[in-house]
PDB file with one MODEL, atoms N, CA, C and O in Angstrom:
MODEL        1
ATOM      1  N   MET A   1       0.790  -1.233  -0.182  1.00  0.00           N
ATOM      2  CA  MET A   1      -0.044   0.089  -0.189  1.00  0.00           C
ATOM      3  C   MET A   1       0.848   1.246  -0.084  1.00  0.00           C
ATOM      4  O   MET A   1       0.713   2.143  -0.915  1.00  0.00           O
ATOM      5  N   ALA A   2       1.823   1.354   0.910  1.00  0.00           N
ATOM      6  CA  ALA A   2       2.820   2.488   0.862  1.00  0.00           C
ATOM      7  C   ALA A   2       3.452   2.702  -0.625  1.00  0.00           C
ATOM      8  O   ALA A   2       3.779   3.842  -0.954  1.00  0.00           O
ATOM      9  N   ARG A   3       3.605   1.752  -1.410  1.00  0.00           N
ATOM     10  CA  ARG A   3       4.448   1.988  -2.631  1.00  0.00           C
ATOM     11  C   ARG A   3       3.318   2.660  -3.508  1.00  0.00           C
ATOM     12  O   ARG A   3       3.688   3.636  -4.160  1.00  0.00           O
ATOM     13  N   THR A   4       2.270   2.359  -3.595  1.00  0.00           N
ATOM     14  CA  THR A   4       1.038   2.993  -4.452  1.00  0.00           C
ATOM     15  C   THR A   4       0.939   4.590  -3.905  1.00  0.00           C
ATOM     16  O   THR A   4       0.507   5.469  -4.651  1.00  0.00           O
ATOM     17  N   MET A   5       1.353   4.854  -2.624  1.00  0.00           N
ATOM     18  CA  MET A   5       0.967   6.168  -2.285  1.00  0.00           C
ATOM     19  C   MET A   5       2.120   7.041  -2.642  1.00  0.00           C
ATOM     20  O   MET A   5       1.934   8.252  -2.527  1.00  0.00           O
ATOM     21  N   GLU A   6       3.337   6.601  -3.075  1.00  0.00           N
ATOM     22  CA  GLU A   6       4.484   7.492  -3.377  1.00  0.00           C
ATOM     23  C   GLU A   6       4.295   8.261  -4.611  1.00  0.00           C
ATOM     24  O   GLU A   6       4.841   9.356  -4.745  1.00  0.00           O
ATOM     25  N   PRO A   7       3.549   7.746  -5.522  1.00  0.00           N
ATOM     26  CA  PRO A   7       3.493   8.922  -6.830  1.00  0.00           C
ATOM     27  C   PRO A   7       2.631  10.018  -6.426  1.00  0.00           C
ATOM     28  O   PRO A   7       2.882  11.204  -6.644  1.00  0.00           O
ATOM     29  N   LEU A   8       1.311   9.443  -5.657  1.00  0.00           N
ATOM     30  CA  LEU A   8       0.453  10.614  -5.263  1.00  0.00           C
ATOM     31  C   LEU A   8       0.863  11.602  -4.234  1.00  0.00           C
ATOM     32  O   LEU A   8       0.462  12.765  -4.201  1.00  0.00           O
ATOM     33  N   ALA A   9       1.818  10.973  -3.267  1.00  0.00           N
ATOM     34  CA  ALA A   9       2.547  12.064  -2.362  1.00  0.00           C
ATOM     35  C   ALA A   9       3.359  12.889  -2.947  1.00  0.00           C
ATOM     36  O   ALA A   9       3.508  13.991  -2.420  1.00  0.00           O
ATOM     37  N   LYS A  10       4.131  12.552  -4.250  1.00  0.00           N
ATOM     38  CA  LYS A  10       5.045  13.149  -4.816  1.00  0.00           C
ATOM     39  C   LYS A  10       4.233  14.443  -5.650  1.00  0.00           C
ATOM     40  O   LYS A  10       4.654  15.599  -5.650  1.00  0.00           O
ATOM     41  N   LYS A  11       3.105  14.030  -6.283  1.00  0.00           N
ATOM     42  CA  LYS A  11       2.338  15.085  -6.953  1.00  0.00           C
ATOM     43  C   LYS A  11       1.795  16.045  -5.999  1.00  0.00           C
ATOM     44  O   LYS A  11       1.920  17.246  -6.240  1.00  0.00           O
ATOM     45  N   ILE A  12       1.203  15.644  -4.933  1.00  0.00           N
ATOM     46  CA  ILE A  12       0.774  16.382  -3.807  1.00  0.00           C
ATOM     47  C   ILE A  12       1.895  17.639  -3.290  1.00  0.00           C
ATOM     48  O   ILE A  12       1.702  18.836  -3.077  1.00  0.00           O
ATOM     49  N   PHE A  13       2.886  16.960  -3.215  1.00  0.00           N
ATOM     50  CA  PHE A  13       4.217  17.841  -2.801  1.00  0.00           C
ATOM     51  C   PHE A  13       4.566  18.668  -3.836  1.00  0.00           C
ATOM     52  O   PHE A  13       4.860  19.786  -3.413  1.00  0.00           O
ATOM     53  N   LYS A  14       4.652  18.554  -5.075  1.00  0.00           N
ATOM     54  CA  LYS A  14       4.983  19.400  -6.042  1.00  0.00           C
ATOM     55  C   LYS A  14       3.843  20.485  -6.249  1.00  0.00           C
ATOM     56  O   LYS A  14       4.007  21.674  -6.519  1.00  0.00           O
ATOM     57  N   GLY A  15       2.725  19.845  -6.072  1.00  0.00           N
ATOM     58  CA  GLY A  15       1.442  20.998  -6.174  1.00  0.00           C
ATOM     59  C   GLY A  15       1.548  21.960  -5.346  1.00  0.00           C
ATOM     60  O   GLY A  15       1.287  23.128  -5.635  1.00  0.00           O
ATOM     61  N   VAL A  16       2.057  21.450  -3.907  1.00  0.00           N
ATOM     62  CA  VAL A  16       2.028  22.571  -2.805  1.00  0.00           C
ATOM     63  C   VAL A  16       2.948  23.184  -2.930  1.00  0.00           C
ATOM     64  O   VAL A  16       2.818  24.321  -2.478  1.00  0.00           O
ATOM     65  N   LEU A  17       4.133  22.910  -3.467  1.00  0.00           N
ATOM     66  CA  LEU A  17       5.545  23.652  -3.939  1.00  0.00           C
ATOM     67  C   LEU A  17       5.158  24.744  -5.022  1.00  0.00           C
ATOM     68  O   LEU A  17       5.277  25.949  -4.798  1.00  0.00           O
ATOM     69  N   VAL A  18       4.773  24.317  -5.995  1.00  0.00           N
ATOM     70  CA  VAL A  18       4.198  25.298  -6.931  1.00  0.00           C
ATOM     71  C   VAL A  18       3.078  26.399  -6.543  1.00  0.00           C
ATOM     72  O   VAL A  18       3.046  27.496  -7.101  1.00  0.00           O
ATOM     73  N   VAL A  19       2.310  26.074  -5.700  1.00  0.00           N
ATOM     74  CA  VAL A  19       1.403  27.016  -5.178  1.00  0.00           C
ATOM     75  C   VAL A  19       1.934  28.042  -4.195  1.00  0.00           C
ATOM     76  O   VAL A  19       1.421  29.161  -4.200  1.00  0.00           O
ATOM     77  N   GLU A  20       2.991  27.735  -3.290  1.00  0.00           N
ATOM     78  CA  GLU A  20       3.603  28.413  -2.601  1.00  0.00           C
ATOM     79  C   GLU A  20       4.781  29.408  -3.339  1.00  0.00           C
ATOM     80  O   GLU A  20       5.018  30.522  -2.872  1.00  0.00           O
ATOM     81  N   LEU A  21       5.307  29.021  -4.230  1.00  0.00           N
ATOM     82  CA  LEU A  21       6.078  29.658  -5.116  1.00  0.00           C
ATOM     83  C   LEU A  21       5.390  30.830  -5.632  1.00  0.00           C
ATOM     84  O   LEU A  21       5.832  31.967  -5.469  1.00  0.00           O
ATOM     85  N   VAL A  22       4.269  30.558  -6.278  1.00  0.00           N
ATOM     86  CA  VAL A  22       3.332  31.356  -7.027  1.00  0.00           C
ATOM     87  C   VAL A  22       2.893  32.507  -5.940  1.00  0.00           C
ATOM     88  O   VAL A  22       2.912  33.716  -6.169  1.00  0.00           O
ATOM     89  N   GLY A  23       2.526  31.935  -4.809  1.00  0.00           N
ATOM     90  CA  GLY A  23       2.335  32.884  -3.498  1.00  0.00           C
ATOM     91  C   GLY A  23       3.351  33.928  -3.172  1.00  0.00           C
ATOM     92  O   GLY A  23       2.973  35.084  -2.983  1.00  0.00           O
ATOM     93  N   VAL A  24       4.474  33.640  -3.101  1.00  0.00           N
ATOM     94  CA  VAL A  24       5.613  34.128  -2.906  1.00  0.00           C
ATOM     95  C   VAL A  24       6.075  35.052  -3.895  1.00  0.00           C
ATOM     96  O   VAL A  24       6.375  36.173  -3.483  1.00  0.00           O
ATOM     97  N   PHE A  25       6.190  34.817  -5.087  1.00  0.00           N
ATOM     98  CA  PHE A  25       6.140  35.712  -6.409  1.00  0.00           C
ATOM     99  C   PHE A  25       5.027  36.801  -6.373  1.00  0.00           C
ATOM    100  O   PHE A  25       5.327  37.965  -6.640  1.00  0.00           O
ATOM    101  N   GLY A  26       3.859  36.486  -6.077  1.00  0.00           N
ATOM    102  CA  GLY A  26       2.746  37.414  -6.299  1.00  0.00           C
ATOM    103  C   GLY A  26       2.824  38.336  -5.293  1.00  0.00           C
ATOM    104  O   GLY A  26       2.659  39.525  -5.565  1.00  0.00           O
ATOM    105  N   ALA A  27       3.074  37.940  -4.046  1.00  0.00           N
ATOM    106  CA  ALA A  27       3.415  38.939  -2.827  1.00  0.00           C
ATOM    107  C   ALA A  27       4.407  39.777  -3.074  1.00  0.00           C
ATOM    108  O   ALA A  27       4.231  40.971  -2.829  1.00  0.00           O
ATOM    109  N   TYR A  28       5.640  39.325  -3.604  1.00  0.00           N
ATOM    110  CA  TYR A  28       6.763  40.216  -3.975  1.00  0.00           C
ATOM    111  C   TYR A  28       6.402  41.370  -5.067  1.00  0.00           C
ATOM    112  O   TYR A  28       6.778  42.539  -4.985  1.00  0.00           O
ATOM    113  N   PHE A  29       5.456  40.718  -6.290  1.00  0.00           N
ATOM    114  CA  PHE A  29       4.949  41.711  -7.271  1.00  0.00           C
ATOM    115  C   PHE A  29       4.151  42.908  -6.845  1.00  0.00           C
ATOM    116  O   PHE A  29       4.242  44.077  -7.219  1.00  0.00           O
ATOM    117  N   LEU A  30       3.262  42.283  -5.884  1.00  0.00           N
ATOM    118  CA  LEU A  30       2.450  43.377  -5.091  1.00  0.00           C
ATOM    119  C   LEU A  30       3.171  44.310  -4.434  1.00  0.00           C
ATOM    120  O   LEU A  30       3.044  45.514  -4.655  1.00  0.00           O
ATOM    121  N   PHE A  31       3.878  43.875  -3.683  1.00  0.00           N
ATOM    122  CA  PHE A  31       4.730  44.820  -2.600  1.00  0.00           C
ATOM    123  C   PHE A  31       5.368  45.759  -3.424  1.00  0.00           C
ATOM    124  O   PHE A  31       5.278  46.974  -3.246  1.00  0.00           O
ATOM    125  N   ASN A  32       6.116  45.138  -4.466  1.00  0.00           N
ATOM    126  CA  ASN A  32       7.003  46.220  -5.306  1.00  0.00           C
ATOM    127  C   ASN A  32       6.227  47.127  -5.979  1.00  0.00           C
ATOM    128  O   ASN A  32       6.592  48.300  -6.054  1.00  0.00           O
ATOM    129  N   LYS A  33       5.099  46.705  -6.531  1.00  0.00           N
ATOM    130  CA  LYS A  33       4.109  47.571  -7.333  1.00  0.00           C
ATOM    131  C   LYS A  33       3.499  48.721  -6.372  1.00  0.00           C
ATOM    132  O   LYS A  33       3.297  49.865  -6.779  1.00  0.00           O
ATOM    133  N   MET A  34       3.237  48.308  -5.099  1.00  0.00           N
ATOM    134  CA  MET A  34       2.654  49.409  -4.126  1.00  0.00           C
ATOM    135  C   MET A  34       3.835  50.211  -3.490  1.00  0.00           C
ATOM    136  O   MET A  34       3.630  51.199  -2.786  1.00  0.00           O
ATOM    137  N   ASN A  35       5.145  49.709  -3.791  1.00  0.00           N
ATOM    138  CA  ASN A  35       6.152  50.388  -3.039  1.00  0.00           C
ATOM    139  C   ASN A  35       6.812  51.454  -4.239  1.00  0.00           C
ATOM    140  O   ASN A  35       7.559  52.387  -3.945  1.00  0.00           O
ATOM    141  N   THR A  36       6.466  51.186  -5.373  1.00  0.00           N
ATOM    142  CA  THR A  36       6.957  52.299  -6.555  1.00  0.00           C
ATOM    143  C   THR A  36       5.706  52.954  -7.187  1.00  0.00           C
ATOM    144  O   THR A  36       5.960  53.692  -8.139  1.00  0.00           O
ATOM    145  N   SER A  37       4.416  52.831  -6.846  1.00  0.00           N
ATOM    146  CA  SER A  37       3.294  53.728  -7.378  1.00  0.00           C
ATOM    147  C   SER A  37       2.229  53.907  -6.256  1.00  0.00           C
ATOM    148  O   SER A  37       1.517  53.164  -5.580  1.00  0.00           O
ATOM    149  N   GLN A  38       2.480  55.397  -6.391  1.00  0.00           N
ATOM    150  CA  GLN A  38       1.382  56.103  -5.476  1.00  0.00           C
ATOM    151  C   GLN A  38       0.072  55.928  -5.697  1.00  0.00           C
ATOM    152  O   GLN A  38      -0.721  55.741  -4.774  1.00  0.00           O
ATOM    153  N   ASP A  39      -0.338  55.983  -7.202  1.00  0.00           N
ATOM    154  CA  ASP A  39      -1.460  55.767  -7.671  1.00  0.00           C
ATOM    155  C   ASP A  39      -2.011  54.543  -7.477  1.00  0.00           C
ATOM    156  O   ASP A  39      -3.227  54.414  -7.333  1.00  0.00           O
ATOM    157  N   PHE A  40      -1.119  53.464  -7.453  1.00  0.00           N
ATOM    158  CA  PHE A  40      -1.457  52.043  -7.154  1.00  0.00           C
ATOM    159  C   PHE A  40      -1.836  51.637  -5.903  1.00  0.00           C
ATOM    160  O   PHE A  40      -2.398  50.568  -5.663  1.00  0.00           O
ATOM    161  N   ARG A  41      -1.445  52.735  -4.852  1.00  0.00           N
ATOM    162  CA  ARG A  41      -1.675  52.348  -3.549  1.00  0.00           C
ATOM    163  C   ARG A  41      -3.074  53.091  -3.312  1.00  0.00           C
ATOM    164  O   ARG A  41      -3.808  52.698  -2.405  1.00  0.00           O
ATOM    165  N   GLN A  42      -3.454  54.199  -4.156  1.00  0.00           N
ATOM    166  CA  GLN A  42      -4.566  54.920  -3.999  1.00  0.00           C
ATOM    167  C   GLN A  42      -6.040  53.772  -4.581  1.00  0.00           C
ATOM    168  O   GLN A  42      -7.153  53.650  -4.069  1.00  0.00           O
ATOM    169  N   THR A  43      -5.474  53.117  -5.757  1.00  0.00           N
ATOM    170  CA  THR A  43      -6.292  52.185  -6.082  1.00  0.00           C
ATOM    171  C   THR A  43      -6.619  50.955  -4.913  1.00  0.00           C
ATOM    172  O   THR A  43      -7.731  50.519  -4.618  1.00  0.00           O
ATOM    173  N   MET A  44      -5.327  50.553  -4.364  1.00  0.00           N
ATOM    174  CA  MET A  44      -5.488  49.451  -3.326  1.00  0.00           C
ATOM    175  C   MET A  44      -6.446  49.873  -2.226  1.00  0.00           C
ATOM    176  O   MET A  44      -7.310  49.163  -1.710  1.00  0.00           O
ATOM    177  N   SER A  45      -6.117  51.335  -1.904  1.00  0.00           N
ATOM    178  CA  SER A  45      -6.999  51.814  -0.630  1.00  0.00           C
ATOM    179  C   SER A  45      -8.458  51.700  -0.920  1.00  0.00           C
ATOM    180  O   SER A  45      -9.231  51.641   0.036  1.00  0.00           O
ATOM    181  N   LYS A  46      -8.926  51.662  -2.171  1.00  0.00           N
ATOM    182  CA  LYS A  46     -10.192  51.973  -2.580  1.00  0.00           C
ATOM    183  C   LYS A  46     -10.623  50.457  -2.796  1.00  0.00           C
ATOM    184  O   LYS A  46     -11.836  50.387  -2.599  1.00  0.00           O
ATOM    185  N   LYS A  47     -10.173  49.415  -3.073  1.00  0.00           N
ATOM    186  CA  LYS A  47     -10.520  48.095  -3.324  1.00  0.00           C
ATOM    187  C   LYS A  47     -10.087  47.192  -2.230  1.00  0.00           C
ATOM    188  O   LYS A  47     -10.905  46.316  -1.949  1.00  0.00           O
ATOM    189  N   PHE A  48      -8.958  47.209  -1.533  1.00  0.00           N
ATOM    190  CA  PHE A  48      -8.395  46.290  -0.546  1.00  0.00           C
ATOM    191  C   PHE A  48      -7.470  47.003   0.565  1.00  0.00           C
ATOM    192  O   PHE A  48      -6.261  46.870   0.755  1.00  0.00           O
ATOM    193  N   PRO A  49      -8.391  47.780   1.222  1.00  0.00           N
ATOM    194  CA  PRO A  49      -7.745  48.768   2.299  1.00  0.00           C
ATOM    195  C   PRO A  49      -6.834  47.897   3.210  1.00  0.00           C
ATOM    196  O   PRO A  49      -5.711  48.229   3.590  1.00  0.00           O
ATOM    197  N   PHE A  50      -7.461  46.762   3.501  1.00  0.00           N
ATOM    198  CA  PHE A  50      -6.501  45.763   4.560  1.00  0.00           C
ATOM    199  C   PHE A  50      -5.331  45.432   4.018  1.00  0.00           C
ATOM    200  O   PHE A  50      -4.398  45.164   4.775  1.00  0.00           O
ATOM    201  N   ILE A  51      -5.163  45.388   2.681  1.00  0.00           N
ATOM    202  CA  ILE A  51      -3.740  44.786   2.104  1.00  0.00           C
ATOM    203  C   ILE A  51      -3.145  46.092   2.197  1.00  0.00           C
ATOM    204  O   ILE A  51      -2.043  45.971   2.732  1.00  0.00           O
ATOM    205  N   LEU A  52      -3.410  47.342   1.894  1.00  0.00           N
ATOM    206  CA  LEU A  52      -2.707  48.517   2.064  1.00  0.00           C
ATOM    207  C   LEU A  52      -2.250  48.908   3.303  1.00  0.00           C
ATOM    208  O   LEU A  52      -1.222  49.566   3.461  1.00  0.00           O
ATOM    209  N   GLU A  53      -3.080  48.474   4.320  1.00  0.00           N
ATOM    210  CA  GLU A  53      -2.608  48.545   5.958  1.00  0.00           C
ATOM    211  C   GLU A  53      -1.550  47.441   6.300  1.00  0.00           C
ATOM    212  O   GLU A  53      -0.758  47.777   7.180  1.00  0.00           O
ATOM    213  N   VAL A  54      -1.400  46.308   5.824  1.00  0.00           N
ATOM    214  CA  VAL A  54      -0.205  45.540   5.807  1.00  0.00           C
ATOM    215  C   VAL A  54       0.964  46.016   5.302  1.00  0.00           C
ATOM    216  O   VAL A  54       2.045  45.921   5.882  1.00  0.00           O
ATOM    217  N   TYR A  55       0.741  46.661   3.962  1.00  0.00           N
ATOM    218  CA  TYR A  55       1.886  47.200   3.209  1.00  0.00           C
ATOM    219  C   TYR A  55       2.447  48.564   4.226  1.00  0.00           C
ATOM    220  O   TYR A  55       3.662  48.744   4.312  1.00  0.00           O
ATOM    221  N   TYR A  56       1.650  49.329   4.842  1.00  0.00           N
ATOM    222  CA  TYR A  56       2.144  50.595   5.629  1.00  0.00           C
ATOM    223  C   TYR A  56       2.845  50.037   6.788  1.00  0.00           C
ATOM    224  O   TYR A  56       3.965  50.420   7.127  1.00  0.00           O
ATOM    225  N   LYS A  57       2.140  49.082   7.424  1.00  0.00           N
ATOM    226  CA  LYS A  57       2.688  48.459   8.818  1.00  0.00           C
ATOM    227  C   LYS A  57       4.287  47.751   8.538  1.00  0.00           C
ATOM    228  O   LYS A  57       5.268  47.908   9.265  1.00  0.00           O
ATOM    229  N   SER A  58       4.220  46.982   7.336  1.00  0.00           N
ATOM    230  CA  SER A  58       5.522  46.268   7.046  1.00  0.00           C
ATOM    231  C   SER A  58       6.738  47.525   6.815  1.00  0.00           C
ATOM    232  O   SER A  58       7.718  47.600   7.557  1.00  0.00           O
ATOM    233  N   ILE A  59       6.525  48.350   5.822  1.00  0.00           N
ATOM    234  CA  ILE A  59       7.382  49.623   5.765  1.00  0.00           C
ATOM    235  C   ILE A  59       7.772  50.392   6.964  1.00  0.00           C
ATOM    236  O   ILE A  59       8.923  50.805   7.108  1.00  0.00           O
ATOM    237  N   GLU A  60       6.771  50.605   7.883  1.00  0.00           N
ATOM    238  CA  GLU A  60       7.071  51.365   9.274  1.00  0.00           C
ATOM    239  C   GLU A  60       7.792  50.281  10.117  1.00  0.00           C
ATOM    240  O   GLU A  60       8.365  50.659  11.139  1.00  0.00           O
ATOM    241  N   GLN A  61       7.814  49.146   9.827  1.00  0.00           N
ATOM    242  CA  GLN A  61       8.478  48.082  10.700  1.00  0.00           C
ATOM    243  C   GLN A  61       9.942  48.145  10.358  1.00  0.00           C
ATOM    244  O   GLN A  61      10.784  48.028  11.248  1.00  0.00           O
ATOM    245  N   SER A  62      10.270  48.323   9.114  1.00  0.00           N
ATOM    246  CA  SER A  62      11.504  48.397   8.317  1.00  0.00           C
ATOM    247  C   SER A  62      12.084  49.672   8.793  1.00  0.00           C
ATOM    248  O   SER A  62      13.314  49.715   8.799  1.00  0.00           O
ATOM    249  N   GLY A  63      11.479  50.655   9.168  1.00  0.00           N
ATOM    250  CA  GLY A  63      12.022  52.042   9.511  1.00  0.00           C
ATOM    251  C   GLY A  63      11.517  53.174   8.818  1.00  0.00           C
ATOM    252  O   GLY A  63      11.746  54.316   9.216  1.00  0.00           O
ATOM    253  N   MET A  64      10.766  52.897   7.688  1.00  0.00           N
ATOM    254  CA  MET A  64      10.431  53.917   6.694  1.00  0.00           C
ATOM    255  C   MET A  64       9.303  54.489   7.194  1.00  0.00           C
ATOM    256  O   MET A  64       8.298  53.779   7.242  1.00  0.00           O
ATOM    257  N   TYR A  65       9.245  55.560   7.560  1.00  0.00           N
ATOM    258  CA  TYR A  65       7.924  56.540   8.235  1.00  0.00           C
ATOM    259  C   TYR A  65       7.604  57.734   7.244  1.00  0.00           C
ATOM    260  O   TYR A  65       8.433  58.405   6.629  1.00  0.00           O
ATOM    261  N   GLY A  66       6.234  57.854   7.222  1.00  0.00           N
ATOM    262  CA  GLY A  66       5.728  59.254   6.604  1.00  0.00           C
ATOM    263  C   GLY A  66       5.222  58.885   5.159  1.00  0.00           C
ATOM    264  O   GLY A  66       4.786  59.775   4.428  1.00  0.00           O
ATOM    265  N   VAL A  67       5.284  57.440   4.705  1.00  0.00           N
ATOM    266  CA  VAL A  67       4.549  57.127   3.497  1.00  0.00           C
ATOM    267  C   VAL A  67       3.244  57.225   3.507  1.00  0.00           C
ATOM    268  O   VAL A  67       2.684  57.734   2.536  1.00  0.00           O
ATOM    269  N   ARG A  68       2.520  56.765   4.583  1.00  0.00           N
ATOM    270  CA  ARG A  68       1.263  56.747   4.671  1.00  0.00           C
ATOM    271  C   ARG A  68       0.427  58.369   4.785  1.00  0.00           C
ATOM    272  O   ARG A  68      -0.725  58.572   4.400  1.00  0.00           O
ATOM    273  N   GLU A  69       1.291  59.337   5.370  1.00  0.00           N
ATOM    274  CA  GLU A  69       0.964  60.655   5.490  1.00  0.00           C
ATOM    275  C   GLU A  69       1.071  61.349   4.189  1.00  0.00           C
ATOM    276  O   GLU A  69       0.295  62.256   3.887  1.00  0.00           O
ATOM    277  N   GLN A  70       1.930  60.977   3.487  1.00  0.00           N
ATOM    278  CA  GLN A  70       2.189  61.462   2.134  1.00  0.00           C
ATOM    279  C   GLN A  70       1.159  60.951   1.113  1.00  0.00           C
ATOM    280  O   GLN A  70       0.686  61.634   0.205  1.00  0.00           O
ATOM    281  N   ASP A  71       0.936  59.956   1.315  1.00  0.00           N
ATOM    282  CA  ASP A  71      -0.372  59.437   0.501  1.00  0.00           C
ATOM    283  C   ASP A  71      -1.555  59.978   0.757  1.00  0.00           C
ATOM    284  O   ASP A  71      -2.256  60.237  -0.221  1.00  0.00           O
ATOM    285  N   GLN A  72      -2.073  60.282   2.107  1.00  0.00           N
ATOM    286  CA  GLN A  72      -3.119  60.693   2.623  1.00  0.00           C
ATOM    287  C   GLN A  72      -3.279  62.167   2.149  1.00  0.00           C
ATOM    288  O   GLN A  72      -4.358  62.604   1.750  1.00  0.00           O
ATOM    289  N   GLU A  73      -2.062  62.959   2.222  1.00  0.00           N
ATOM    290  CA  GLU A  73      -2.083  64.442   1.756  1.00  0.00           C
ATOM    291  C   GLU A  73      -2.224  64.539   0.382  1.00  0.00           C
ATOM    292  O   GLU A  73      -2.913  65.469  -0.036  1.00  0.00           O
ATOM    293  N   LYS A  74      -1.757  63.838  -0.345  1.00  0.00           N
ATOM    294  CA  LYS A  74      -1.597  63.784  -1.811  1.00  0.00           C
ATOM    295  C   LYS A  74      -3.250  63.622  -2.116  1.00  0.00           C
ATOM    296  O   LYS A  74      -3.900  64.416  -2.795  1.00  0.00           O
ATOM    297  N   TRP A  75      -3.736  62.511  -1.512  1.00  0.00           N
ATOM    298  CA  TRP A  75      -5.216  62.126  -2.165  1.00  0.00           C
ATOM    299  C   TRP A  75      -6.234  63.123  -1.694  1.00  0.00           C
ATOM    300  O   TRP A  75      -7.276  63.453  -2.260  1.00  0.00           O
ATOM    301  N   LEU A  76      -5.625  63.640  -0.290  1.00  0.00           N
ATOM    302  CA  LEU A  76      -6.646  64.910  -0.098  1.00  0.00           C
ATOM    303  C   LEU A  76      -6.679  66.126  -0.939  1.00  0.00           C
ATOM    304  O   LEU A  76      -7.723  66.665  -1.306  1.00  0.00           O
ATOM    305  N   ASN A  77      -5.450  66.545  -1.236  1.00  0.00           N
ATOM    306  CA  ASN A  77      -5.254  67.662  -2.222  1.00  0.00           C
ATOM    307  C   ASN A  77      -5.922  67.304  -3.594  1.00  0.00           C
ATOM    308  O   ASN A  77      -6.644  68.141  -4.137  1.00  0.00           O
ATOM    309  N   SER A  78      -5.707  66.135  -4.140  1.00  0.00           N
ATOM    310  CA  SER A  78      -6.446  65.926  -5.470  1.00  0.00           C
ATOM    311  C   SER A  78      -7.781  65.892  -5.334  1.00  0.00           C
ATOM    312  O   SER A  78      -8.436  65.990  -6.372  1.00  0.00           O
ATOM    313  N   LYS A  79      -8.387  65.771  -4.245  1.00  0.00           N
ATOM    314  CA  LYS A  79      -9.963  65.633  -4.240  1.00  0.00           C
ATOM    315  C   LYS A  79     -10.386  67.451  -4.438  1.00  0.00           C
ATOM    316  O   LYS A  79     -11.335  67.890  -5.087  1.00  0.00           O
ATOM    317  N   ASN A  80      -9.673  68.008  -3.900  1.00  0.00           N
ATOM    318  CA  ASN A  80     -10.134  69.660  -3.936  1.00  0.00           C
ATOM    319  C   ASN A  80      -9.651  70.273  -5.055  1.00  0.00           C
ATOM    320  O   ASN A  80      -9.882  71.466  -5.254  1.00  0.00           O
TER     321      ASN A  80
ENDMDL
END
């Protein structure tokens, strides 16, 4: 019985590995896009504010402060 499970276990392992790699690269792409584009951050604030909050927390954790304030200031000025 254990012999017949090995190919299935390998397929499952490969599938999990692929899903994890796609997740890591997707998270990197999303972070990089938010880090380089204030307009994209504005879009994220409208559609997915919780993801933008994670972005702000992570960059504040790394010692970069003021990005949130700059974004809010620009967005308020663009409304007026």
